[in-house]
Phi, psi and omega in degrees: 000322183298320181294337174276318183294322185297307177295329178298307180291332177293318176299315180295319178297319181296314184288333179275312187262320184073215180243092181303137184291340183277356177253130178292114186286136178305326180293327175297317177297316176302315181298319179293320178299310181297318180299317180295314180294320181298316180294330182278320188260354184228059183281150177290160000285133190286341182276355182268155172054058186298315182297318180297322180293322177298316180293321179295317177296323177296315179297317179297317182296310183290325176295315181296313180294319179299317179290322180296329174276316188292317182296309176299324180298312179295319178300311183291323177297318178295315180295322181296327180292321183267320184208092184303322182295319177296322179298321178294317180298317179294322178300315179296315181296313180299319178297319181298331179288343178272350182257141181229043179299305183297316180296321180293314179297316180297319180299316178296316179297322180297319178293317180297316180295316180298320184287328185262334185236351183243257182209161177297323180297319178292321178296320176300318181294316181295316180289334176295341179283343186237359177233159180269348184282163175289133185241000187300325186245020181290141171283172180298320179292327178288328174296316179297315180301315181298317182292315181295319180298314183288326175296315181296312183298320185280357169302321179287302188295320190267342186231295190295312184297310179298325177294317179304311183286330176292325177296321181286315189218025176064199183301320181302316181286326176295321177293322177298318176299315181299325177295317178301313183294321180291321176301314180297319182290339182260324184232003184272048182247151180264056174243180185301320185289322189246358185307316181265316185294323184264007186299312182292322178300317179295318179295321178299319180294319178300316182292315184297325184269358187298307180291311178302326179296325180280330171293325177298324177304313181296314180295323178291322177301319177297316181293321179295317178297317180297328182272000180059037173267184187278100175293322179297316179296321179295318181293315179298315183293318183290325180286325186271320194253334188301322183292345181274352178286146179302330179264137177288353183244314185296332181294336183293303179292325179297313181295319180298315180295318178301312180295320180295324179274351183062039177233174178248128174250172184082185182119214186267128173236163177236125179241113180052040178086355181257125181285134179230129181258119179254149176298145179277152180236131180082177180247138182281066181289339177204159179288155177292144182225155181304329179297339179296329177294314181299319181293320179293322174301320179296321177296319176303313180296320182290324175297315181295319178293326176296320178298315178301314180298318180295316179295320177297319180296314179297316179298318178297318178296319179295318178296319181294319181287340179258012180071033179058039173257124182298000000 
């Protein structure tokens, strides 16, 4: 029962409280740790000593994930020995820091508000906070595309995956997942600096998100049906286009959202001045519009509420079968 209750209350805590700025976020600590190790173990010239860089990157990845799991585990075990109730509260709080439901929704809404009531320049600035591509010269439709793509992709990374791992192993496993995801976001790039050093980190992220991404498909189908969007378009796009995405996981929600909205995602992006061509997802039955951001935010919320409903149902069944003993 505890493994169901912890992610349930963590989800509720995240959407109500979010990430207060006055608390040092564990992901910030993870980021500083990874940055320090990367600068120490991956010195230029980056094209030299490829084998050594692979081993150094592998060591950093496993050390980081091991500590991200081990430290919360030891902390919670110690607290459980002295005060079990405090241990549960800390477990819930730590798990909530791995979830970014409120932050993801707020980011999407900020871009939508900037695009509709402020200026294109402000919208570029807002979307630049949540995507890795260059945003200085994006058109309004490209701003919408960037926002919709990152909202769709992060349904997995920011919500479904951390909840999935928290159900299995509480805060320690959710924190280990967050470490994997942070490693990928920081060093999992196929450029000169990270091609060898970040290879294992990128593969770990692919493996960790494989099951949650496919669970997200089911939850998205429910959300799309509830929103009266195109289920047929989502099904066609995910079957036809998802496999063309560089990630074996991110392409699933992106293709589904593109098909559901009857728009086309993907295409040409620019990263640090370098042009990158991505496979397109969905069919361009209509041009992208600012309302597509609002609709995608609604899908994010509906997926999250579905998870809450599922966890409540499972928790209720467990309580009923155990005679309502916690």
